[in-house]
C-alpha positions, 0 to 999 in steps of 0.5 A, spaced: 098 667 969 099 661 966 100 660 958 095 655 957 090 660 955 090 666 950 092 673 953 085 675 952 082 670 956 088 671 961 085 678 962 078 676 963 080 671 968 084 676 972 078 680 972 073 675 974 077 674 980 075 681 982 067 678 982 064 676 989 058 672 991 051 676 990 054 681 985 051 685 980 056 686 974 056 689 968 060 687 962 062 692 956 063 689 949 070 686 947 074 682 952 070 684 958 064 679 954 069 673 956 069 674 963 063 669 965 067 664 961 072 664 967 067 665 973 068 659 978 061 655 978 060 656 985 060 663 985 053 666 984 052 673 980 048 676 976 051 679 969 047 685 967 047 688 960 045 694 957 040 691 952 036 688 958 039 682 961 040 681 968 043 674 969 047 673 963 051 666 962 057 664 959 057 665 951 052 660 948 055 653 945 055 652 938 049 650 936 045 652 942 045 659 940 038 663 941 037 669 936 033 673 941 039 672 947 045 676 946 050 681 950 050 688 949 055 687 943 050 682 939 054 676 941 050 670 943 050 668 950 046 663 955 042 665 961 043 663 968 037 660 973 033 666 975 035 670 970 030 675 967 029 680 961 027 687 961 027 693 956 034 698 956 030 703 959 030 699 966 037 696 964 039 703 964 035 705 970 039 700 974 045 703 972 043 710 974 041 708 981 047 705 983 045 698 983 051 695 979 057 693 983 062 692 978 062 694 971 068 691 966 069 696 960 074 697 954 078 703 953 081 707 948 085 711 954 086 711 961 090 717 965 094 716 971 088 719 975 083 714 973 080 719 967 076 714 962 076 715 954 072 710 951 067 713 946 070 716 940 076 717 936 076 724 933 075 723 926 073 716 926 067 712 927 066 707 932 060 702 933 057 700 939 057 707 943 053 707 949 052 706 956 059 707 959 058 714 961 053 712 966 057 706 968 063 710 969 059 714 974 054 710 978 058 703 978 061 701 985 067 699 982 070 700 975 075 695 972 078 697 965 080 691 960 085 693 955 091 692 951 097 696 954 099 699 947 095 701 941 096 698 934 102 703 933 105 701 940 103 708 943 101 707 951 094 707 952 095 708 960 097 716 959 098 722 964 093 726 961 088 723 956 088 726 949 081 723 947 075 726 949 073 723 956 067 719 958 068 721 965 073 723 970 077 720 976 072 714 975 077 708 974 079 703 980 083 698 976 086 697 970 088 690 967 092 690 961 096 684 957 102 686 961 100 688 968 095 690 973 094 697 976 090 700 981 088 707 981 089 710 988 090 717 991 097 718 990 097 715 983 097 709 979 100 703 983 102 697 979 100 690 983 102 685 978 106 683 972 104 678 967 109 673 964 113 673 959 113 681 961 118 684 966 117 690 970 122 694 965 118 693 959 112 695 963 115 702 965 117 702 957 110 701 955 107 706 960 106 713 958 106 716 966 109 714 972 107 709 977 108 706 984 110 699 985 106 695 990 
């Protein structure tokens, strides 16, 4: 990864590389919402948002924001040609029917088996909860974008999640600020290490074992 862009954008750009022509892709709030900014113009996809957009475009340019057009996190976005609106019931119906090809979500923890915890920290209030359970179960591929460690320096990739689970064995791919992992039947497989980190630093910052590709 080049160092010309911020780490959040590096992560979003790596996730965008997983998106193929014609896909329907759902984006969570936070870092995932940056993904449309890094999709090549020649690739035609439909970004889906739980609040009722199919065909969400990149973040709205300053001065061109539409107060009625925002992503699931409430931030202003654009609409691509052919995009459409629906109510959230229809948006969730699309998820539950398995129409979404990829969902890109944030997470609090992911286990080595691909268990996902991203909806609550016991004793704390987290705004914006909703949709992750359906997406984790029904999307054809689940990609997690998150920092490798929390603010206290604890690994967010763990042997067993200590936070309440959103869904079990649902995550296919994890992209952090340090590395890229794939969840396989034999366990976590490390496929990429981002600059300036080393393999040893990734091992030290990961609270479970993994294989190297």
